[in-house]
Structure formats: C-alpha cells, structure tokens
C-alpha positions in Angstrom: 2.8 -19.8 -13.9 3.0 -16.1 -14.8 6.0 -13.9 -14.3 5.2 -11.0 -12.0 6.8 -7.6 -12.4 6.9 -5.7 -9.1 7.4 -2.0 -9.3 9.2 -1.2 -6.0 10.6 2.0 -4.6 7.2 3.6 -4.0 8.7 3.7 -1.3 11.6 1.3 -1.0 10.7 -0.4 2.3 7.0 -0.8 1.4 8.1 -2.5 -1.9 10.5 -4.8 -0.1 7.8 -5.7 2.5 5.3 -6.4 -0.3 7.7 -8.8 -2.0 8.4 -10.5 1.3 4.6 -11.0 1.8 4.2 -12.5 -1.7 6.9 -15.1 -0.8 5.4 -15.8 2.6 1.9 -16.3 1.1 3.1 -18.6 -1.6 2.0 -22.2 -1.3 5.4 -23.3 -2.6 7.2 -26.2 -0.9 10.6 -25.6 -2.5 12.5 -22.9 -4.4 11.3 -24.1 -7.8 7.6 -23.7 -6.9 7.8 -20.0 -6.0 6.5 -17.3 -8.3 9.0 -15.9 -10.8 9.4 -12.3 -10.1 11.2 -9.3 -11.7 11.6 -6.6 -9.2 12.7 -3.1 -10.0 13.0 -0.8 -7.0 13.4 2.8 -8.4 13.1 5.4 -5.7 13.9 8.2 -8.2 10.2 8.4 -9.3 9.0 12.1 -8.8 7.0 12.5 -5.6 3.4 11.5 -6.3 2.0 13.5 -3.3 3.8 16.6 -4.5 2.5 16.2 -8.1 -1.1 15.6 -7.0 -0.8 18.6 -4.7 0.2 20.8 -7.6 3.8 21.4 -6.4 5.8 18.8 -8.3 6.4 17.3 -11.7 4.4 14.4 -13.1 5.7 11.0 -12.3 4.0 9.4 -15.3 6.9 9.5 -17.8 9.2 7.8 -15.2 6.5 5.4 -14.1 5.9 4.4 -17.7 9.6 3.9 -18.4 10.0 1.5 -15.5 6.8 -0.4 -16.4 8.2 -0.9 -19.9 11.5 -2.1 -18.5 9.6 -4.7 -16.5 7.7 -5.9 -19.6 11.0 -6.0 -21.7 12.5 -8.1 -18.9 9.7 -10.7 -19.2 6.9 -9.5 -16.8 3.5 -10.8 -17.9 1.7 -8.8 -15.2 2.7 -5.8 -13.3 1.9 -4.7 -9.7 2.5 -1.4 -8.0 2.3 -1.7 -4.2 1.2 1.9 -3.7 -2.3 3.3 -3.1 -1.4 6.8 -4.2 0.3 5.7 -7.4 -2.9 3.8 -8.3 -4.2 7.2 -9.5 -2.0 6.7 -12.5 -3.0 3.1 -13.2 -5.0 3.6 -16.3 -2.2 5.5 -18.0 0.3 2.8 -17.2 -2.1 0.0 -18.3 -2.5 1.8 -21.7 1.3 2.4 -22.1 2.4 -1.1 -21.4 -0.2 -3.3 -22.9 0.0 -5.9 -20.1 -2.3 -6.3 -17.1 -1.6 -4.0 -14.2 -3.2 -5.3 -11.0 -5.4 -2.8 -9.3 -4.7 -2.5 -5.6 -7.9 -0.5 -5.2 -10.1 -3.2 -6.8 -8.3 -5.9 -4.7 -8.9 -4.0 -1.5 -12.5 -3.3 -2.2 -13.2 -7.0 -3.0 -11.5 -8.2 0.1 -13.4 -5.8 2.4 -16.8 -6.5 0.7 -16.4 -10.3 0.8 -15.5 -10.0 4.6 -18.8 -8.1 5.1 -17.4 -4.8 6.5 -19.1 -1.6 5.5 -17.9 1.3 7.7 -14.1 1.5 7.2 -11.7 4.0 8.6 -9.1 5.0 6.0 -5.5 5.6 7.1 -3.6 6.7 4.1 -2.0 9.7 2.3 -3.8 13.0 1.9 -4.2 12.6 -1.9 -5.9 9.3 -1.3 -8.7 11.3 0.3 -8.6 14.4 -1.8 -8.6 12.5 -5.1 -11.2 9.9 -3.8 -8.9 7.0 -4.7 -11.3 4.5 -3.2 -14.6 6.3 -3.6 -16.0 4.9 -6.8 -14.9 1.3 -6.1 -16.2 1.5 -2.5 -19.5 3.0 -3.6 -20.2 0.1 -6.0 -19.6 -2.3 -3.2 -21.7 -0.4 -0.7 -18.7 0.4 1.5 -18.5 3.8 3.3 -15.0 5.3 3.7 -14.5 7.3 6.9 -11.6 9.7 6.9 -9.6 11.2 9.7 -9.9 14.8 10.7 -7.2 17.2 9.5 -4.9 16.8 12.5 -5.1 13.0 12.5 -4.4 13.0 8.8 -1.3 15.1 9.3 -0.2 12.7 12.0 -0.7 9.7 9.7 1.3 11.4 7.1 4.1 11.9 9.6 4.1 8.2 10.3 4.2 7.4 6.5 7.1 9.8 6.0 9.0 8.2 8.9 8.7 4.8 7.3 10.0 6.3 4.1 13.0 7.4 6.1 12.7 10.9 7.3 12.9 12.3 10.9 11.5 13.2 13.5 9.9 9.9 14.4 13.1 7.9 13.8 15.6 7.0 16.6 19.3 7.5 16.4 21.3 4.3 17.2 25.0 5.2 17.0 25.8 6.4 13.5 22.8 4.7 11.9 19.3 6.2 11.7 16.8 3.5 12.4 13.0 3.7 12.1 11.4 3.3 15.5 8.5 1.0 14.6 7.4 0.6 18.2 6.8 4.3 18.5 5.2 4.5 15.1 2.8 1.7 16.1 1.9 3.5 19.2 1.2 6.6 17.2 -1.1 4.8 14.8 -3.0 3.1 17.7 -3.5 6.5 19.4 -4.7 8.1 16.1 -7.2 5.2 15.7 -8.6 5.9 19.2 -9.7 9.5 18.3 -13.2 10.7 17.7 -13.0 10.5 13.9 -13.0 6.7 14.2 -16.2 6.4 16.2 -18.7 4.1 14.4 -16.2 2.3 12.2 -16.2 -1.5 12.0 -12.8 -1.8 10.4 -9.6 0.1 9.5 -7.7 0.0 6.3 -4.0 0.6 6.4 -4.4 2.1 3.0 -0.9 3.4 2.4 1.6 0.5 1.9 4.0 2.2 4.3 1.7 1.5 7.2 1.6 -2.3 7.3 5.4 -2.2 7.5 5.0 -0.9 11.1 3.2 -4.0 12.4 3.7 -7.7 12.0 0.6 -9.6 10.7 0.0 -11.0 14.3 0.3 -7.6 15.9 -2.3 -6.1 13.5 -5.0 -8.4 14.8 -4.9 -7.0 18.3 -3.4 -3.5 17.8 -6.6 -1.6 17.3 -8.9 -3.3 19.7 -10.9 -6.6 19.5 -14.0 -5.1 17.8 -12.2 -3.5 14.9 -11.0 -5.5 11.9 -7.7 -4.3 10.4 -7.1 -4.7 6.7 -3.6 -4.4 5.3 -3.5 -3.1 1.7 -0.1 -4.9 1.3 -1.4 -8.3 2.4 -4.5 -8.0 0.2 -2.5 -7.1 -2.9 0.1 -9.8 -2.2 -2.7 -12.4 -1.8 -4.2 -11.3 -5.1 -0.8 -11.6 -6.9 -0.3 -15.1 -5.5 -3.8 -16.1 -6.6 -3.3 -14.8 -10.2 0.2 -16.1 -10.6 -0.8 -19.7 -9.7 -3.9 -19.8 -11.9 
C-alpha cells in the first residue's frame, strides 16, 4: 500500500474534510488496513487567487517546499485537494519527482464515465479565467457552463466564508462559527438562476464547497434532475483506488 502525502491548508477546512472523506471511503475493516497518510496543513501558502489575479506573490516556492517535506517524510504520492492550486501542478510534479494526483483529470474522468456533458461549474474566479478544466473537459466532450458575474461573486463569497471570513458567518457567544445552513441555501439559490438553465449536472469545483453539504444532502439539494459532483469526493475516491492498488 502506498503512503499518501496530503497537502492541506488550501484551505484548512477543505483539507481536513478531504482527509475525512479518504478515511470514510476506505474499505478498511480495522486501523491497520487504513491508508498510511502524511498530512501537512500549511495555511501560510501565499494566496493563489491573488497571485493569479496579478496582485500577490507566487505560491510556487512555498508549495514546492511543502511538497518536498512530504516526500522527505515518506510520501510516495502527493495530493492537493484544491482546484485552483492545480494550475501549478506541473511545476510541483517536476520539483518533487513523485506522482502528484491531478484533481482535474480525476474530475473529468468521473463526469465522463457517468455520462454527463453539460456541467455547471461552481468554483473560484481563476478556475474560469485560467480555464482550469477547459482542455481536460474538451478532450472528454464535456461542456463547462459558468455562472454570470454576479453569481460568480456570490459563489466566491461562500468560498471565503468556509475559509473563515465574514459576513456569511454567525456569531455564537465569543466563537465565530460558519453558518453552513445559510451557505447551503445561498448555493441552492445561485444554482436556480438563469445561468444554470440547460445544465445536466453541477460540479462543486472548489473544495470549500462540498464542506457545506453532507454527501446525502448533495443528492437532493439542487433538484432531482441535476446530478451534483463533489470535487472532494472524486479526488478522495481516486486516492483510495490508487493507494490500494
């Protein structure tokens, strides 16, 4: 069984949720049968959205440093549960010399095998502007459909709320808690807008978004005729498959 290096912190809750899904999807029947994992959660990585928007420093040096730490600790394969960070995947693959699992390829394969072709993308702005899924989807005959500008901004607000910033969080005493019920309602409302007409499926393409829903909630949250794909679950399933080969 391969030792998997999980690069967490991109953001922290999304990384923790990803590891939880890996454990939950494992066929293990006891502790000893689970996948050996090395997890580094480093939230100090420079903001990827800011860098790709031309307003921040490159995260590549820090990303490379953490990937090398994972390899030095014994990771035989690395996974980054972040769609936006996938833009830097080739550079990290070259720098580490070990396989880095592609979230984009895993998502494309899962959607293509399921037979869906008109998919609404709910993700970060750079995911659209840099065409993160474009080439992979085109090869598979999948058409990505993106939200209008206002809807995209609203999705970004949900993403940032999961990362831990107001205003979509609720104050409970002295502790700031993420109001997932409210975030879920926001996503459902966004998915009901005109941009989503004609889609046969939705991709929760930013790994912050699947955090909002449980796996059972996702199946009914967006209507009975629309399939919802979780980038987190797809990547976790791929990791489990590869680790047990």
